[in-house]
Backbone as ProteinMPNN parsed JSONL, in Angstrom:
{"seq_chain_A": "XXXXXXXXXXXXXXXXXXXXXXXXXXXXXXXXXXXXXXXXXXXXXXXXXXXXXXXXXXXXXXXXXXXXXXXXXX", "coords_chain_A": {"N_chain_A": [[169.196, 177.224, -225.657], [169.327, 175.0, -227.313], [170.875, 173.162, -225.936], [169.644, 172.847, -223.468], [166.861, 172.308, -223.721], [166.516, 169.514, -224.852], [167.7, 168.099, -222.694], [166.158, 168.837, -220.543], [163.634, 167.805, -221.365], [164.28, 165.063, -221.364], [164.771, 164.649, -218.65], [162.274, 165.272, -217.621], [160.619, 163.282, -218.677], [161.614, 160.962, -217.694], [160.502, 159.741, -215.229], [158.339, 158.398, -216.258], [158.43, 155.83, -217.653], [156.791, 153.68, -218.495], [154.666, 154.947, -219.707], [155.745, 156.632, -221.74], [155.134, 157.62, -224.311], [152.646, 158.868, -224.04], [153.227, 160.711, -222.162], [155.12, 162.303, -223.406], [153.596, 163.352, -225.478], [151.779, 164.888, -224.032], [153.562, 166.726, -222.89], [154.485, 168.039, -225.215], [152.088, 169.121, -226.095], [151.535, 170.91, -223.98], [153.739, 172.693, -224.252], [153.277, 173.717, -226.919], [150.742, 174.842, -226.479], [151.19, 176.747, -224.544], [152.846, 178.443, -226.035], [151.109, 179.292, -228.02], [149.151, 180.696, -226.49], [150.821, 182.746, -225.541], [151.508, 184.04, -227.876], [149.019, 184.969, -228.718], [148.412, 186.763, -226.598], [150.509, 188.585, -226.907], [150.0, 189.671, -229.449], [147.607, 190.904, -228.877], [148.067, 192.947, -227.062], [148.228, 196.487, -226.669], [150.699, 197.644, -227.465], [153.996, 198.398, -228.693], [155.387, 195.928, -230.895], [157.861, 194.813, -229.904], [157.998, 195.71, -227.294], [155.644, 194.521, -226.276], [156.267, 191.79, -226.615], [158.443, 191.604, -224.898], [157.197, 192.124, -222.493], [155.537, 189.94, -222.285], [157.417, 187.863, -222.101], [158.769, 188.622, -219.731], [156.699, 188.284, -217.896], [156.15, 185.555, -218.205], [158.575, 184.575, -217.202], [158.397, 185.448, -214.528], [156.185, 183.959, -213.692], [157.213, 181.398, -213.952], [159.249, 181.491, -212.036], [157.836, 181.774, -209.669], [156.346, 179.425, -209.686], [158.429, 177.475, -209.68], [159.671, 178.145, -207.254], [157.614, 177.557, -205.448], [157.554, 174.816, -205.802], [160.031, 174.046, -204.893], [159.964, 174.596, -202.166], [158.43, 172.592, -201.033]], "CA_chain_A": [[168.02, 176.394, -225.885], [169.652, 173.773, -227.933], [171.351, 172.209, -225.007], [168.732, 172.739, -222.292], [165.544, 171.649, -224.056], [166.578, 168.053, -224.832], [167.999, 167.588, -221.328], [164.914, 169.086, -219.73], [162.628, 166.824, -221.821], [164.665, 163.732, -220.964], [164.564, 164.582, -217.167], [160.818, 165.37, -217.357], [159.976, 162.048, -219.096], [162.287, 159.834, -216.973], [159.671, 158.904, -214.252], [157.14, 157.856, -216.922], [158.927, 154.888, -218.611], [155.685, 152.907, -219.103], [153.77, 155.826, -220.529], [156.553, 157.668, -222.347], [154.474, 158.243, -225.513], [151.524, 159.815, -223.652], [153.911, 161.861, -221.405], [155.753, 163.107, -224.453], [152.548, 164.027, -226.16], [151.282, 165.887, -223.126], [154.626, 167.805, -222.84], [154.428, 168.8, -226.49], [150.797, 169.883, -226.044], [151.645, 172.054, -223.086], [154.697, 173.616, -224.791], [152.584, 174.419, -227.962], [149.615, 175.623, -225.906], [151.79, 177.998, -223.906], [153.331, 179.311, -227.147], [149.876, 179.885, -228.69], [148.616, 181.712, -225.627], [151.74, 183.869, -225.546], [151.369, 184.813, -229.188], [147.698, 185.647, -228.719], [148.56, 187.89, -225.712], [151.493, 189.552, -227.515], [149.342, 190.436, -230.514], [146.425, 191.685, -228.309], [148.549, 194.049, -226.28], [148.303, 197.702, -227.466], [152.038, 198.142, -227.357], [154.835, 198.046, -229.892], [155.639, 194.481, -230.861], [159.005, 194.519, -229.14], [157.657, 195.907, -225.859], [154.685, 193.473, -225.955], [156.992, 190.483, -226.51], [159.249, 191.741, -223.587], [156.251, 192.026, -221.323], [155.045, 188.536, -222.132], [158.584, 187.053, -221.686], [159.008, 188.887, -218.347], [155.556, 187.665, -217.18], [156.425, 184.084, -218.182], [159.651, 184.314, -216.259], [157.871, 185.574, -213.146], [155.341, 182.817, -213.416], [158.064, 180.199, -213.787], [159.965, 181.559, -210.767], [156.861, 181.555, -208.62], [156.031, 177.962, -209.749], [159.608, 176.742, -209.254], [159.841, 178.498, -205.863], [156.628, 176.796, -204.696], [157.921, 173.413, -205.832], [161.252, 173.795, -204.089], [159.714, 174.729, -200.766], [157.724, 171.435, -200.563]], "C_chain_A": [[168.336, 175.081, -226.451], [170.237, 172.664, -227.002], [170.372, 171.906, -223.761], [167.448, 172.006, -222.628], [165.555, 170.18, -224.1], [166.861, 167.423, -223.426], [166.785, 167.748, -220.433], [163.839, 168.107, -220.067], [163.006, 165.477, -221.318], [164.387, 163.573, -219.378], [163.075, 164.539, -216.869], [160.185, 163.987, -217.659], [160.57, 160.855, -218.32], [161.385, 159.092, -216.009], [158.571, 158.161, -214.951], [157.612, 156.851, -218.026], [157.821, 154.138, -219.258], [154.764, 153.748, -220.006], [154.55, 156.92, -221.19], [155.885, 158.405, -223.53], [153.407, 159.296, -225.073], [152.202, 160.96, -222.902], [154.567, 162.833, -222.387], [154.729, 163.905, -225.187], [151.961, 165.132, -225.273], [152.27, 167.069, -222.943], [154.555, 168.71, -224.065], [153.189, 169.687, -226.586], [150.892, 171.079, -225.192], [152.59, 173.115, -223.625], [153.955, 174.453, -225.985], [151.411, 175.309, -227.488], [150.137, 176.922, -225.246], [152.26, 178.979, -224.958], [152.156, 179.941, -227.811], [149.26, 180.975, -227.778], [149.522, 182.875, -225.563], [151.648, 184.697, -226.753], [150.055, 185.548, -229.183], [147.82, 186.963, -227.727], [149.441, 188.869, -226.283], [150.798, 190.334, -228.611], [148.151, 191.222, -229.968], [146.836, 192.912, -227.534], [148.676, 195.319, -227.124], [149.669, 198.377, -227.308], [152.858, 197.863, -228.642], [155.211, 196.556, -229.804], [156.842, 194.044, -229.965], [158.75, 194.676, -227.625], [156.593, 194.858, -225.42], [155.336, 192.178, -225.81], [157.865, 190.579, -225.219], [158.352, 191.611, -222.419], [155.793, 190.585, -221.147], [156.242, 187.635, -221.631], [158.81, 187.332, -220.196], [157.872, 188.252, -217.421], [155.743, 186.18, -217.089], [157.539, 183.8, -217.255], [159.181, 184.446, -214.803], [157.027, 184.418, -212.747], [156.176, 181.535, -213.157], [158.828, 180.248, -212.404], [159.004, 181.273, -209.626], [156.49, 180.021, -208.552], [157.158, 177.126, -209.219], [159.864, 176.966, -207.76], [158.87, 177.693, -205.003], [156.98, 175.28, -204.668], [159.117, 173.086, -204.958], [160.944, 173.797, -202.586], [159.007, 173.485, -200.176], [158.646, 170.402, -200.185]], "O_chain_A": [[167.678, 174.096, -226.113], [170.111, 171.464, -227.244], [170.375, 170.823, -223.176], [167.007, 171.153, -221.857], [164.702, 169.562, -223.463], [166.324, 166.376, -223.066], [166.452, 166.854, -219.655], [163.17, 167.602, -219.165], [162.121, 164.753, -220.861], [163.873, 162.561, -218.903], [162.653, 163.835, -215.951], [159.281, 163.575, -216.932], [159.963, 159.785, -218.349], [161.481, 157.866, -215.957], [157.9, 157.349, -214.315], [157.241, 157.002, -219.19], [157.857, 153.947, -220.474], [154.173, 153.239, -220.958], [154.083, 158.059, -221.217], [156.046, 159.611, -223.716], [153.29, 160.39, -225.623], [151.755, 162.101, -223.019], [154.548, 164.047, -222.184], [154.982, 165.068, -225.5], [151.678, 166.222, -225.771], [151.87, 168.229, -222.855], [154.562, 169.938, -223.976], [153.229, 170.815, -227.077], [150.419, 172.155, -225.559], [152.313, 174.307, -223.493], [154.018, 175.682, -226.02], [151.151, 176.376, -228.043], [149.574, 178.006, -225.397], [152.102, 180.191, -224.808], [152.244, 181.122, -228.149], [148.894, 182.048, -228.257], [149.01, 183.994, -225.531], [151.7, 185.925, -226.688], [150.007, 186.694, -229.628], [147.367, 188.055, -228.066], [149.118, 190.049, -226.144], [150.981, 191.548, -228.705], [147.734, 192.176, -230.625], [146.035, 193.831, -227.362], [149.203, 195.233, -228.234], [149.743, 199.577, -227.041], [152.403, 197.158, -229.542], [155.332, 196.015, -228.704], [156.786, 192.983, -229.343], [159.223, 193.885, -226.808], [156.656, 194.367, -224.292], [154.97, 191.451, -224.886], [157.956, 189.571, -224.517], [158.74, 191.015, -221.414], [155.675, 190.079, -220.031], [156.029, 186.743, -220.81], [159.025, 186.385, -219.44], [158.145, 187.77, -216.322], [155.529, 185.586, -216.032], [157.458, 182.806, -216.534], [159.542, 183.63, -213.955], [157.11, 183.93, -211.621], [155.872, 180.731, -212.276], [159.015, 179.233, -211.733], [159.372, 180.565, -208.689], [156.353, 179.452, -207.469], [156.951, 176.202, -208.432], [160.248, 176.022, -207.07], [159.252, 177.198, -203.943], [156.746, 174.581, -203.682], [159.209, 172.011, -204.366], [161.59, 173.081, -201.821], [158.98, 173.326, -198.955], [158.227, 169.327, -199.755]]}, "name": "protein", "num_of_chains": 1, "seq": "XXXXXXXXXXXXXXXXXXXXXXXXXXXXXXXXXXXXXXXXXXXXXXXXXXXXXXXXXXXXXXXXXXXXXXXXXX"}
């Protein structure tokens, strides 16, 4: 995470030189929003904490793969 997050953020913000501040704020909002939703789902699941966290991570991975796969095919 320590190597990938800064590089991913730099690549994400590269096309938005004129609006880098707004783009960075939106990226941070999306990251924190996704984290808050994941925490809420994890605490609401009637499973052990470890199993609930694993289920949320697996679902997030699946959603990322579907999203990335759709972006690559275009």
